[in-house]
mmJSON file of the N, C-alpha and C atoms, coordinates in Angstrom:
{"data_MODEL":{"atom_site":{
"group_PDB":["ATOM","ATOM","ATOM","ATOM","ATOM","ATOM","ATOM","ATOM","ATOM","ATOM","ATOM","ATOM","ATOM","ATOM","ATOM","ATOM","ATOM","ATOM","ATOM","ATOM","ATOM","ATOM","ATOM","ATOM","ATOM","ATOM","ATOM","ATOM","ATOM","ATOM","ATOM","ATOM","ATOM","ATOM","ATOM","ATOM","ATOM","ATOM","ATOM","ATOM","ATOM","ATOM","ATOM","ATOM","ATOM","ATOM","ATOM","ATOM","ATOM","ATOM","ATOM","ATOM","ATOM","ATOM","ATOM","ATOM","ATOM","ATOM","ATOM","ATOM","ATOM","ATOM","ATOM","ATOM","ATOM","ATOM","ATOM","ATOM","ATOM","ATOM","ATOM","ATOM","ATOM","ATOM","ATOM","ATOM","ATOM","ATOM","ATOM","ATOM","ATOM","ATOM","ATOM","ATOM","ATOM","ATOM","ATOM","ATOM","ATOM","ATOM","ATOM","ATOM","ATOM","ATOM","ATOM","ATOM","ATOM","ATOM","ATOM","ATOM","ATOM","ATOM","ATOM","ATOM","ATOM","ATOM","ATOM","ATOM","ATOM","ATOM","ATOM","ATOM","ATOM","ATOM","ATOM","ATOM","ATOM","ATOM","ATOM","ATOM","ATOM","ATOM","ATOM","ATOM","ATOM","ATOM","ATOM","ATOM","ATOM","ATOM","ATOM","ATOM","ATOM","ATOM","ATOM","ATOM","ATOM","ATOM","ATOM","ATOM","ATOM","ATOM","ATOM","ATOM","ATOM","ATOM","ATOM","ATOM","ATOM","ATOM","ATOM","ATOM","ATOM","ATOM","ATOM","ATOM","ATOM","ATOM","ATOM","ATOM","ATOM","ATOM","ATOM","ATOM","ATOM","ATOM","ATOM","ATOM","ATOM","ATOM","ATOM","ATOM","ATOM","ATOM","ATOM","ATOM","ATOM","ATOM","ATOM","ATOM","ATOM","ATOM","ATOM","ATOM","ATOM","ATOM","ATOM","ATOM","ATOM","ATOM","ATOM","ATOM","ATOM","ATOM","ATOM","ATOM","ATOM","ATOM","ATOM","ATOM","ATOM","ATOM","ATOM","ATOM","ATOM","ATOM","ATOM","ATOM","ATOM","ATOM","ATOM","ATOM","ATOM","ATOM","ATOM","ATOM","ATOM","ATOM","ATOM","ATOM","ATOM","ATOM","ATOM","ATOM","ATOM","ATOM","ATOM","ATOM","ATOM","ATOM","ATOM"],
"id":[1,2,3,4,5,6,7,8,9,10,11,12,13,14,15,16,17,18,19,20,21,22,23,24,25,26,27,28,29,30,31,32,33,34,35,36,37,38,39,40,41,42,43,44,45,46,47,48,49,50,51,52,53,54,55,56,57,58,59,60,61,62,63,64,65,66,67,68,69,70,71,72,73,74,75,76,77,78,79,80,81,82,83,84,85,86,87,88,89,90,91,92,93,94,95,96,97,98,99,100,101,102,103,104,105,106,107,108,109,110,111,112,113,114,115,116,117,118,119,120,121,122,123,124,125,126,127,128,129,130,131,132,133,134,135,136,137,138,139,140,141,142,143,144,145,146,147,148,149,150,151,152,153,154,155,156,157,158,159,160,161,162,163,164,165,166,167,168,169,170,171,172,173,174,175,176,177,178,179,180,181,182,183,184,185,186,187,188,189,190,191,192,193,194,195,196,197,198,199,200,201,202,203,204,205,206,207,208,209,210,211,212,213,214,215,216,217,218,219,220,221,222,223,224,225,226,227,228,229,230,231],
"type_symbol":["N","C","C","N","C","C","N","C","C","N","C","C","N","C","C","N","C","C","N","C","C","N","C","C","N","C","C","N","C","C","N","C","C","N","C","C","N","C","C","N","C","C","N","C","C","N","C","C","N","C","C","N","C","C","N","C","C","N","C","C","N","C","C","N","C","C","N","C","C","N","C","C","N","C","C","N","C","C","N","C","C","N","C","C","N","C","C","N","C","C","N","C","C","N","C","C","N","C","C","N","C","C","N","C","C","N","C","C","N","C","C","N","C","C","N","C","C","N","C","C","N","C","C","N","C","C","N","C","C","N","C","C","N","C","C","N","C","C","N","C","C","N","C","C","N","C","C","N","C","C","N","C","C","N","C","C","N","C","C","N","C","C","N","C","C","N","C","C","N","C","C","N","C","C","N","C","C","N","C","C","N","C","C","N","C","C","N","C","C","N","C","C","N","C","C","N","C","C","N","C","C","N","C","C","N","C","C","N","C","C","N","C","C","N","C","C","N","C","C","N","C","C","N","C","C","N","C","C","N","C","C"],
"label_atom_id":["N","CA","C","N","CA","C","N","CA","C","N","CA","C","N","CA","C","N","CA","C","N","CA","C","N","CA","C","N","CA","C","N","CA","C","N","CA","C","N","CA","C","N","CA","C","N","CA","C","N","CA","C","N","CA","C","N","CA","C","N","CA","C","N","CA","C","N","CA","C","N","CA","C","N","CA","C","N","CA","C","N","CA","C","N","CA","C","N","CA","C","N","CA","C","N","CA","C","N","CA","C","N","CA","C","N","CA","C","N","CA","C","N","CA","C","N","CA","C","N","CA","C","N","CA","C","N","CA","C","N","CA","C","N","CA","C","N","CA","C","N","CA","C","N","CA","C","N","CA","C","N","CA","C","N","CA","C","N","CA","C","N","CA","C","N","CA","C","N","CA","C","N","CA","C","N","CA","C","N","CA","C","N","CA","C","N","CA","C","N","CA","C","N","CA","C","N","CA","C","N","CA","C","N","CA","C","N","CA","C","N","CA","C","N","CA","C","N","CA","C","N","CA","C","N","CA","C","N","CA","C","N","CA","C","N","CA","C","N","CA","C","N","CA","C","N","CA","C","N","CA","C","N","CA","C","N","CA","C","N","CA","C","N","CA","C","N","CA","C"],
"label_alt_id":[null,null,null,null,null,null,null,null,null,null,null,null,null,null,null,null,null,null,null,null,null,null,null,null,null,null,null,null,null,null,null,null,null,null,null,null,null,null,null,null,null,null,null,null,null,null,null,null,null,null,null,null,null,null,null,null,null,null,null,null,null,null,null,null,null,null,null,null,null,null,null,null,null,null,null,null,null,null,null,null,null,null,null,null,null,null,null,null,null,null,null,null,null,null,null,null,null,null,null,null,null,null,null,null,null,null,null,null,null,null,null,null,null,null,null,null,null,null,null,null,null,null,null,null,null,null,null,null,null,null,null,null,null,null,null,null,null,null,null,null,null,null,null,null,null,null,null,null,null,null,null,null,null,null,null,null,null,null,null,null,null,null,null,null,null,null,null,null,null,null,null,null,null,null,null,null,null,null,null,null,null,null,null,null,null,null,null,null,null,null,null,null,null,null,null,null,null,null,null,null,null,null,null,null,null,null,null,null,null,null,null,null,null,null,null,null,null,null,null,null,null,null,null,null,null,null,null,null,null,null,null],
"label_comp_id":["MET","MET","MET","SER","SER","SER","CYS","CYS","CYS","GLY","GLY","GLY","LEU","LEU","LEU","ARG","ARG","ARG","ASP","ASP","ASP","VAL","VAL","VAL","LEU","LEU","LEU","SER","SER","SER","PHE","PHE","PHE","GLU","GLU","GLU","THR","THR","THR","ALA","ALA","ALA","GLY","GLY","GLY","THR","THR","THR","PRO","PRO","PRO","ALA","ALA","ALA","VAL","VAL","VAL","LEU","LEU","LEU","VAL","VAL","VAL","ALA","ALA","ALA","SER","SER","SER","SER","SER","SER","ALA","ALA","ALA","PHE","PHE","PHE","VAL","VAL","VAL","GLN","GLN","GLN","ALA","ALA","ALA","ALA","ALA","ALA","ASP","ASP","ASP","VAL","VAL","VAL","GLN","GLN","GLN","ALA","ALA","ALA","GLY","GLY","GLY","ARG","ARG","ARG","LEU","LEU","LEU","GLY","GLY","GLY","GLN","GLN","GLN","PRO","PRO","PRO","GLU","GLU","GLU","VAL","VAL","VAL","ARG","ARG","ARG","ARG","ARG","ARG","VAL","VAL","VAL","PHE","PHE","PHE","VAL","VAL","VAL","ALA","ALA","ALA","HIS","HIS","HIS","PRO","PRO","PRO","VAL","VAL","VAL","GLN","GLN","GLN","ASP","ASP","ASP","ARG","ARG","ARG","THR","THR","THR","ASP","ASP","ASP","ASP","ASP","ASP","GLU","GLU","GLU","LEU","LEU","LEU","ARG","ARG","ARG","ALA","ALA","ALA","ALA","ALA","ALA","ALA","ALA","ALA","ARG","ARG","ARG","ALA","ALA","ALA","ALA","ALA","ALA","VAL","VAL","VAL","ASP","ASP","ASP","GLU","GLU","GLU","ILE","ILE","ILE","VAL","VAL","VAL","ALA","ALA","ALA","ALA","ALA","ALA","LEU","LEU","LEU","VAL","VAL","VAL","ALA","ALA","ALA","ARG","ARG","ARG"],
"label_asym_id":["A","A","A","A","A","A","A","A","A","A","A","A","A","A","A","A","A","A","A","A","A","A","A","A","A","A","A","A","A","A","A","A","A","A","A","A","A","A","A","A","A","A","A","A","A","A","A","A","A","A","A","A","A","A","A","A","A","A","A","A","A","A","A","A","A","A","A","A","A","A","A","A","A","A","A","A","A","A","A","A","A","A","A","A","A","A","A","A","A","A","A","A","A","A","A","A","A","A","A","A","A","A","A","A","A","A","A","A","A","A","A","A","A","A","A","A","A","A","A","A","A","A","A","A","A","A","A","A","A","A","A","A","A","A","A","A","A","A","A","A","A","A","A","A","A","A","A","A","A","A","A","A","A","A","A","A","A","A","A","A","A","A","A","A","A","A","A","A","A","A","A","A","A","A","A","A","A","A","A","A","A","A","A","A","A","A","A","A","A","A","A","A","A","A","A","A","A","A","A","A","A","A","A","A","A","A","A","A","A","A","A","A","A","A","A","A","A","A","A","A","A","A","A","A","A","A","A","A","A","A","A"],
"label_entity_id":["1","1","1","1","1","1","1","1","1","1","1","1","1","1","1","1","1","1","1","1","1","1","1","1","1","1","1","1","1","1","1","1","1","1","1","1","1","1","1","1","1","1","1","1","1","1","1","1","1","1","1","1","1","1","1","1","1","1","1","1","1","1","1","1","1","1","1","1","1","1","1","1","1","1","1","1","1","1","1","1","1","1","1","1","1","1","1","1","1","1","1","1","1","1","1","1","1","1","1","1","1","1","1","1","1","1","1","1","1","1","1","1","1","1","1","1","1","1","1","1","1","1","1","1","1","1","1","1","1","1","1","1","1","1","1","1","1","1","1","1","1","1","1","1","1","1","1","1","1","1","1","1","1","1","1","1","1","1","1","1","1","1","1","1","1","1","1","1","1","1","1","1","1","1","1","1","1","1","1","1","1","1","1","1","1","1","1","1","1","1","1","1","1","1","1","1","1","1","1","1","1","1","1","1","1","1","1","1","1","1","1","1","1","1","1","1","1","1","1","1","1","1","1","1","1","1","1","1","1","1","1"],
"label_seq_id":[1,1,1,2,2,2,3,3,3,4,4,4,5,5,5,6,6,6,7,7,7,8,8,8,9,9,9,10,10,10,11,11,11,12,12,12,13,13,13,14,14,14,15,15,15,16,16,16,17,17,17,18,18,18,19,19,19,20,20,20,21,21,21,22,22,22,23,23,23,24,24,24,25,25,25,26,26,26,27,27,27,28,28,28,29,29,29,30,30,30,31,31,31,32,32,32,33,33,33,34,34,34,35,35,35,36,36,36,37,37,37,38,38,38,39,39,39,40,40,40,41,41,41,42,42,42,43,43,43,44,44,44,45,45,45,46,46,46,47,47,47,48,48,48,49,49,49,50,50,50,51,51,51,52,52,52,53,53,53,54,54,54,55,55,55,56,56,56,57,57,57,58,58,58,59,59,59,60,60,60,61,61,61,62,62,62,63,63,63,64,64,64,65,65,65,66,66,66,67,67,67,68,68,68,69,69,69,70,70,70,71,71,71,72,72,72,73,73,73,74,74,74,75,75,75,76,76,76,77,77,77],
"pdbx_PDB_ins_code":[null,null,null,null,null,null,null,null,null,null,null,null,null,null,null,null,null,null,null,null,null,null,null,null,null,null,null,null,null,null,null,null,null,null,null,null,null,null,null,null,null,null,null,null,null,null,null,null,null,null,null,null,null,null,null,null,null,null,null,null,null,null,null,null,null,null,null,null,null,null,null,null,null,null,null,null,null,null,null,null,null,null,null,null,null,null,null,null,null,null,null,null,null,null,null,null,null,null,null,null,null,null,null,null,null,null,null,null,null,null,null,null,null,null,null,null,null,null,null,null,null,null,null,null,null,null,null,null,null,null,null,null,null,null,null,null,null,null,null,null,null,null,null,null,null,null,null,null,null,null,null,null,null,null,null,null,null,null,null,null,null,null,null,null,null,null,null,null,null,null,null,null,null,null,null,null,null,null,null,null,null,null,null,null,null,null,null,null,null,null,null,null,null,null,null,null,null,null,null,null,null,null,null,null,null,null,null,null,null,null,null,null,null,null,null,null,null,null,null,null,null,null,null,null,null,null,null,null,null,null,null],
"Cartn_x":[-0.533,-1.743,-2.805,-3.004,-4.12,-3.959,-2.725,-2.533,-2.959,-2.558,-2.94,-4.441,-5.052,-6.496,-7.206,-6.72,-7.319,-7.141,-6.004,-5.799,-6.823,-7.028,-8.016,-9.396,-9.759,-11.068,-11.184,-10.101,-10.12,-10.356,-9.656,-9.863,-11.298,-11.787,-13.147,-14.175,-13.99,-14.903,-14.904,-13.746,-13.623,-14.124,-14.553,-15.082,-14.064,-12.862,-11.811,-11.672,-11.889,-11.741,-10.328,-10.255,-8.965,-9.048,-7.905,-7.841,-6.599,-6.748,-5.623,-4.869,-3.579,-2.724,-1.79,-1.854,-1.07,-0.593,0.348,0.872,-0.179,-0.165,-1.135,-1.041,0.044,0.175,-0.788,-1.371,-2.205,-3.694,-4.115,-5.528,-6.415,-6.121,-6.956,-6.929,-5.765,-5.659,-6.485,-6.432,-7.208,-8.703,-9.117,-10.533,-11.02,-10.245,-10.625,-10.665,-9.621,-9.563,-10.662,-10.915,-11.977,-13.325,-13.564,-14.807,-14.921,-13.843,-13.861,-14.026,-13.582,-13.746,-15.099,-15.917,-17.254,-17.307,-16.236,-16.169,-15.69,-16.428,-15.947,-15.809,-16.476,-16.421,-15.326,-14.454,-13.397,-12.619,-12.291,-11.596,-10.162,-9.742,-8.376,-7.901,-6.601,-5.936,-4.708,-4.501,-3.356,-2.362,-1.104,-0.014,0.744,1.505,2.227,3.203,3.3,4.205,5.405,6.594,7.018,7.334,7.4,7.693,9.098,9.491,10.698,12.0,12.073,13.344,13.378,12.418,12.395,13.327,13.822,14.641,13.73,14.329,13.541,12.766,13.408,12.729,11.56,11.743,10.656,9.488,9.802,8.748,7.989,8.721,8.059,7.121,7.58,6.749,5.506,5.672,4.531,3.535,4.046,3.165,2.4,3.091,2.414,1.333,1.626,0.661,-0.567,-0.408,-1.506,-2.296,-1.77,-2.387,-3.824,-4.114,-5.483,-6.469,-6.055,-6.923,-7.119,-6.071,-6.167,-7.12,-6.959,-7.844,-9.287,-9.487,-10.84,-11.462,-10.674,-11.185,-11.544,-10.754,-11.009,-12.293,-12.635,-13.807,-15.034,-14.958,-16.002,-17.285,-17.314,-18.532,-19.215],
"Cartn_y":[39.535,38.751,39.225,40.544,41.023,40.665,40.625,40.237,38.79,37.909,36.505,36.329,37.029,36.94,37.511,38.616,39.204,38.274,37.606,36.639,35.51,34.982,33.914,34.4,35.602,36.14,36.362,36.772,36.947,35.615,34.577,33.25,32.786,32.94,32.499,33.248,34.55,35.347,34.866,34.404,33.899,32.463,31.863,30.508,29.414,29.791,28.817,28.659,27.459,27.262,27.618,28.27,28.678,28.655,28.54,28.544,29.322,30.155,30.88,29.923,29.815,29.043,30.046,30.124,31.121,30.546,31.231,30.863,31.129,30.304,30.432,31.772,32.487,33.809,34.816,34.463,35.409,35.057,34.205,33.814,35.04,35.828,36.995,37.997,38.247,39.188,38.71,37.425,36.875,37.0,36.732,36.857,38.291,39.242,40.654,41.098,40.776,41.208,40.566,39.293,38.621,39.275,39.601,40.277,41.643,42.388,43.733,43.695,42.612,42.463,41.843,41.616,41.089,39.598,38.887,37.447,36.695,36.785,36.156,34.64,34.02,32.561,32.089,32.989,32.601,31.401,30.488,29.26,29.588,28.996,29.233,28.06,27.82,26.777,27.422,27.156,27.741,26.653,26.946,26.03,26.611,25.764,26.185,27.322,28.223,29.375,29.089,29.512,30.262,29.333,29.914,29.163,29.471,30.726,31.187,30.538,30.025,29.453,27.924,27.327,25.868,25.401,24.196,23.59,23.119,22.792,22.277,21.025,20.127,18.902,19.208,20.165,20.549,21.163,21.965,22.558,21.491,20.519,19.421,18.653,18.389,17.671,18.49,19.783,20.65,20.665,20.698,20.68,19.363,18.253,16.949,16.894,17.482,17.461,18.319,19.342,20.269,19.919,19.057,18.845,18.324,17.426,16.904,18.008,18.859,19.965,20.969,21.212,22.129,21.567,20.297,19.667,19.681,19.356,19.368,20.76,21.788,23.158,23.492,23.007,23.3,22.663,21.502,20.78,20.922,21.762,21.851,22.536,23.134,23.867,23.214],
"Cartn_z":[28.136,28.269,27.309,27.209,26.401,24.934,24.426,23.016,22.805,23.676,23.554,23.647,24.555,24.718,23.497,22.991,21.782,20.578,20.497,19.411,19.497,20.692,20.88,20.447,20.856,20.491,18.99,18.341,16.88,16.177,16.618,16.036,16.247,17.465,17.783,16.934,16.766,15.947,14.501,14.029,12.659,12.527,13.642,13.595,13.83,14.23,14.51,16.021,16.551,17.991,18.456,19.597,20.146,21.664,22.284,23.743,24.17,25.17,25.745,26.66,26.48,27.384,28.036,29.358,30.079,31.404,31.991,33.297,34.375,35.399,36.485,37.211,37.028,37.638,37.014,35.871,35.135,35.146,36.061,36.128,36.334,37.336,37.635,36.483,35.917,34.798,33.612,33.319,32.203,32.471,33.698,34.049,33.87,34.365,34.267,32.812,32.059,30.663,29.83,30.042,29.292,29.583,30.828,31.19,30.554,30.579,29.988,28.477,27.863,26.416,26.062,27.08,26.854,26.579,26.909,26.653,27.905,29.002,30.238,30.149,29.163,29.035,28.09,27.637,26.699,27.259,26.376,26.801,27.207,28.311,28.788,29.628,29.534,30.309,30.934,32.205,32.899,33.28,33.07,33.416,34.6,35.269,36.468,36.159,37.103,37.019,37.914,37.598,36.415,35.242,34.064,32.848,32.344,32.405,31.715,32.17,33.373,33.829,33.768,33.088,32.958,31.846,32.019,30.964,29.834,28.705,27.582,27.983,28.717,29.146,30.083,30.976,31.877,31.102,30.09,29.262,28.482,27.953,27.237,28.166,29.373,30.345,30.706,30.873,31.187,30.033,28.81,27.633,27.56,27.797,27.787,28.868,30.017,31.116,30.813,29.991,29.707,28.456,27.603,26.29,26.382,27.291,27.398,27.788,28.696,29.116,27.974,27.207,26.064,25.017,24.683,23.693,24.195,25.458,26.022,25.923,26.18,26.07,24.628,23.691,22.275,21.755,22.26,21.742,22.651,23.652,24.675,24.225,23.058,22.667,21.546],
"occupancy":[1.0,1.0,1.0,1.0,1.0,1.0,1.0,1.0,1.0,1.0,1.0,1.0,1.0,1.0,1.0,1.0,1.0,1.0,1.0,1.0,1.0,1.0,1.0,1.0,1.0,1.0,1.0,1.0,1.0,1.0,1.0,1.0,1.0,1.0,1.0,1.0,1.0,1.0,1.0,1.0,1.0,1.0,1.0,1.0,1.0,1.0,1.0,1.0,1.0,1.0,1.0,1.0,1.0,1.0,1.0,1.0,1.0,1.0,1.0,1.0,1.0,1.0,1.0,1.0,1.0,1.0,1.0,1.0,1.0,1.0,1.0,1.0,1.0,1.0,1.0,1.0,1.0,1.0,1.0,1.0,1.0,1.0,1.0,1.0,1.0,1.0,1.0,1.0,1.0,1.0,1.0,1.0,1.0,1.0,1.0,1.0,1.0,1.0,1.0,1.0,1.0,1.0,1.0,1.0,1.0,1.0,1.0,1.0,1.0,1.0,1.0,1.0,1.0,1.0,1.0,1.0,1.0,1.0,1.0,1.0,1.0,1.0,1.0,1.0,1.0,1.0,1.0,1.0,1.0,1.0,1.0,1.0,1.0,1.0,1.0,1.0,1.0,1.0,1.0,1.0,1.0,1.0,1.0,1.0,1.0,1.0,1.0,1.0,1.0,1.0,1.0,1.0,1.0,1.0,1.0,1.0,1.0,1.0,1.0,1.0,1.0,1.0,1.0,1.0,1.0,1.0,1.0,1.0,1.0,1.0,1.0,1.0,1.0,1.0,1.0,1.0,1.0,1.0,1.0,1.0,1.0,1.0,1.0,1.0,1.0,1.0,1.0,1.0,1.0,1.0,1.0,1.0,1.0,1.0,1.0,1.0,1.0,1.0,1.0,1.0,1.0,1.0,1.0,1.0,1.0,1.0,1.0,1.0,1.0,1.0,1.0,1.0,1.0,1.0,1.0,1.0,1.0,1.0,1.0,1.0,1.0,1.0,1.0,1.0,1.0,1.0,1.0,1.0,1.0,1.0,1.0],
"B_iso_or_equiv":[0.0,0.0,0.0,0.0,0.0,0.0,0.0,0.0,0.0,0.0,0.0,0.0,0.0,0.0,0.0,0.0,0.0,0.0,0.0,0.0,0.0,0.0,0.0,0.0,0.0,0.0,0.0,0.0,0.0,0.0,0.0,0.0,0.0,0.0,0.0,0.0,0.0,0.0,0.0,0.0,0.0,0.0,0.0,0.0,0.0,0.0,0.0,0.0,0.0,0.0,0.0,0.0,0.0,0.0,0.0,0.0,0.0,0.0,0.0,0.0,0.0,0.0,0.0,0.0,0.0,0.0,0.0,0.0,0.0,0.0,0.0,0.0,0.0,0.0,0.0,0.0,0.0,0.0,0.0,0.0,0.0,0.0,0.0,0.0,0.0,0.0,0.0,0.0,0.0,0.0,0.0,0.0,0.0,0.0,0.0,0.0,0.0,0.0,0.0,0.0,0.0,0.0,0.0,0.0,0.0,0.0,0.0,0.0,0.0,0.0,0.0,0.0,0.0,0.0,0.0,0.0,0.0,0.0,0.0,0.0,0.0,0.0,0.0,0.0,0.0,0.0,0.0,0.0,0.0,0.0,0.0,0.0,0.0,0.0,0.0,0.0,0.0,0.0,0.0,0.0,0.0,0.0,0.0,0.0,0.0,0.0,0.0,0.0,0.0,0.0,0.0,0.0,0.0,0.0,0.0,0.0,0.0,0.0,0.0,0.0,0.0,0.0,0.0,0.0,0.0,0.0,0.0,0.0,0.0,0.0,0.0,0.0,0.0,0.0,0.0,0.0,0.0,0.0,0.0,0.0,0.0,0.0,0.0,0.0,0.0,0.0,0.0,0.0,0.0,0.0,0.0,0.0,0.0,0.0,0.0,0.0,0.0,0.0,0.0,0.0,0.0,0.0,0.0,0.0,0.0,0.0,0.0,0.0,0.0,0.0,0.0,0.0,0.0,0.0,0.0,0.0,0.0,0.0,0.0,0.0,0.0,0.0,0.0,0.0,0.0,0.0,0.0,0.0,0.0,0.0,0.0],
"pdbx_formal_charge":[null,null,null,null,null,null,null,null,null,null,null,null,null,null,null,null,null,null,null,null,null,null,null,null,null,null,null,null,null,null,null,null,null,null,null,null,null,null,null,null,null,null,null,null,null,null,null,null,null,null,null,null,null,null,null,null,null,null,null,null,null,null,null,null,null,null,null,null,null,null,null,null,null,null,null,null,null,null,null,null,null,null,null,null,null,null,null,null,null,null,null,null,null,null,null,null,null,null,null,null,null,null,null,null,null,null,null,null,null,null,null,null,null,null,null,null,null,null,null,null,null,null,null,null,null,null,null,null,null,null,null,null,null,null,null,null,null,null,null,null,null,null,null,null,null,null,null,null,null,null,null,null,null,null,null,null,null,null,null,null,null,null,null,null,null,null,null,null,null,null,null,null,null,null,null,null,null,null,null,null,null,null,null,null,null,null,null,null,null,null,null,null,null,null,null,null,null,null,null,null,null,null,null,null,null,null,null,null,null,null,null,null,null,null,null,null,null,null,null,null,null,null,null,null,null,null,null,null,null,null,null],
"auth_seq_id":[1,1,1,2,2,2,3,3,3,4,4,4,5,5,5,6,6,6,7,7,7,8,8,8,9,9,9,10,10,10,11,11,11,12,12,12,13,13,13,14,14,14,15,15,15,16,16,16,17,17,17,18,18,18,19,19,19,20,20,20,21,21,21,22,22,22,23,23,23,24,24,24,25,25,25,26,26,26,27,27,27,28,28,28,29,29,29,30,30,30,31,31,31,32,32,32,33,33,33,34,34,34,35,35,35,36,36,36,37,37,37,38,38,38,39,39,39,40,40,40,41,41,41,42,42,42,43,43,43,44,44,44,45,45,45,46,46,46,47,47,47,48,48,48,49,49,49,50,50,50,51,51,51,52,52,52,53,53,53,54,54,54,55,55,55,56,56,56,57,57,57,58,58,58,59,59,59,60,60,60,61,61,61,62,62,62,63,63,63,64,64,64,65,65,65,66,66,66,67,67,67,68,68,68,69,69,69,70,70,70,71,71,71,72,72,72,73,73,73,74,74,74,75,75,75,76,76,76,77,77,77],
"auth_comp_id":["MET","MET","MET","SER","SER","SER","CYS","CYS","CYS","GLY","GLY","GLY","LEU","LEU","LEU","ARG","ARG","ARG","ASP","ASP","ASP","VAL","VAL","VAL","LEU","LEU","LEU","SER","SER","SER","PHE","PHE","PHE","GLU","GLU","GLU","THR","THR","THR","ALA","ALA","ALA","GLY","GLY","GLY","THR","THR","THR","PRO","PRO","PRO","ALA","ALA","ALA","VAL","VAL","VAL","LEU","LEU","LEU","VAL","VAL","VAL","ALA","ALA","ALA","SER","SER","SER","SER","SER","SER","ALA","ALA","ALA","PHE","PHE","PHE","VAL","VAL","VAL","GLN","GLN","GLN","ALA","ALA","ALA","ALA","ALA","ALA","ASP","ASP","ASP","VAL","VAL","VAL","GLN","GLN","GLN","ALA","ALA","ALA","GLY","GLY","GLY","ARG","ARG","ARG","LEU","LEU","LEU","GLY","GLY","GLY","GLN","GLN","GLN","PRO","PRO","PRO","GLU","GLU","GLU","VAL","VAL","VAL","ARG","ARG","ARG","ARG","ARG","ARG","VAL","VAL","VAL","PHE","PHE","PHE","VAL","VAL","VAL","ALA","ALA","ALA","HIS","HIS","HIS","PRO","PRO","PRO","VAL","VAL","VAL","GLN","GLN","GLN","ASP","ASP","ASP","ARG","ARG","ARG","THR","THR","THR","ASP","ASP","ASP","ASP","ASP","ASP","GLU","GLU","GLU","LEU","LEU","LEU","ARG","ARG","ARG","ALA","ALA","ALA","ALA","ALA","ALA","ALA","ALA","ALA","ARG","ARG","ARG","ALA","ALA","ALA","ALA","ALA","ALA","VAL","VAL","VAL","ASP","ASP","ASP","GLU","GLU","GLU","ILE","ILE","ILE","VAL","VAL","VAL","ALA","ALA","ALA","ALA","ALA","ALA","LEU","LEU","LEU","VAL","VAL","VAL","ALA","ALA","ALA","ARG","ARG","ARG"],
"auth_asym_id":["A","A","A","A","A","A","A","A","A","A","A","A","A","A","A","A","A","A","A","A","A","A","A","A","A","A","A","A","A","A","A","A","A","A","A","A","A","A","A","A","A","A","A","A","A","A","A","A","A","A","A","A","A","A","A","A","A","A","A","A","A","A","A","A","A","A","A","A","A","A","A","A","A","A","A","A","A","A","A","A","A","A","A","A","A","A","A","A","A","A","A","A","A","A","A","A","A","A","A","A","A","A","A","A","A","A","A","A","A","A","A","A","A","A","A","A","A","A","A","A","A","A","A","A","A","A","A","A","A","A","A","A","A","A","A","A","A","A","A","A","A","A","A","A","A","A","A","A","A","A","A","A","A","A","A","A","A","A","A","A","A","A","A","A","A","A","A","A","A","A","A","A","A","A","A","A","A","A","A","A","A","A","A","A","A","A","A","A","A","A","A","A","A","A","A","A","A","A","A","A","A","A","A","A","A","A","A","A","A","A","A","A","A","A","A","A","A","A","A","A","A","A","A","A","A","A","A","A","A","A","A"],
"auth_atom_id":["N","CA","C","N","CA","C","N","CA","C","N","CA","C","N","CA","C","N","CA","C","N","CA","C","N","CA","C","N","CA","C","N","CA","C","N","CA","C","N","CA","C","N","CA","C","N","CA","C","N","CA","C","N","CA","C","N","CA","C","N","CA","C","N","CA","C","N","CA","C","N","CA","C","N","CA","C","N","CA","C","N","CA","C","N","CA","C","N","CA","C","N","CA","C","N","CA","C","N","CA","C","N","CA","C","N","CA","C","N","CA","C","N","CA","C","N","CA","C","N","CA","C","N","CA","C","N","CA","C","N","CA","C","N","CA","C","N","CA","C","N","CA","C","N","CA","C","N","CA","C","N","CA","C","N","CA","C","N","CA","C","N","CA","C","N","CA","C","N","CA","C","N","CA","C","N","CA","C","N","CA","C","N","CA","C","N","CA","C","N","CA","C","N","CA","C","N","CA","C","N","CA","C","N","CA","C","N","CA","C","N","CA","C","N","CA","C","N","CA","C","N","CA","C","N","CA","C","N","CA","C","N","CA","C","N","CA","C","N","CA","C","N","CA","C","N","CA","C","N","CA","C","N","CA","C","N","CA","C","N","CA","C","N","CA","C","N","CA","C"],
"pdbx_PDB_model_num":[1,1,1,1,1,1,1,1,1,1,1,1,1,1,1,1,1,1,1,1,1,1,1,1,1,1,1,1,1,1,1,1,1,1,1,1,1,1,1,1,1,1,1,1,1,1,1,1,1,1,1,1,1,1,1,1,1,1,1,1,1,1,1,1,1,1,1,1,1,1,1,1,1,1,1,1,1,1,1,1,1,1,1,1,1,1,1,1,1,1,1,1,1,1,1,1,1,1,1,1,1,1,1,1,1,1,1,1,1,1,1,1,1,1,1,1,1,1,1,1,1,1,1,1,1,1,1,1,1,1,1,1,1,1,1,1,1,1,1,1,1,1,1,1,1,1,1,1,1,1,1,1,1,1,1,1,1,1,1,1,1,1,1,1,1,1,1,1,1,1,1,1,1,1,1,1,1,1,1,1,1,1,1,1,1,1,1,1,1,1,1,1,1,1,1,1,1,1,1,1,1,1,1,1,1,1,1,1,1,1,1,1,1,1,1,1,1,1,1,1,1,1,1,1,1,1,1,1,1,1,1]
}}}
């Protein structure tokens, strides 16, 4: 989680909008880490957990379901 969050913060610092996309199992971890990194408002979207055992078709459907929320997070500022 921390690598993904740090990547998002690096992009944001460079002026490129970014959003963390993570499994819903990591909501609390993302909140804590973002706060500790001094960026509690970092953009993030959570998808249903678990991810690793889904079929390709299930992953595609999950991505389609999340894309509007991801785009909204990217343009929200």
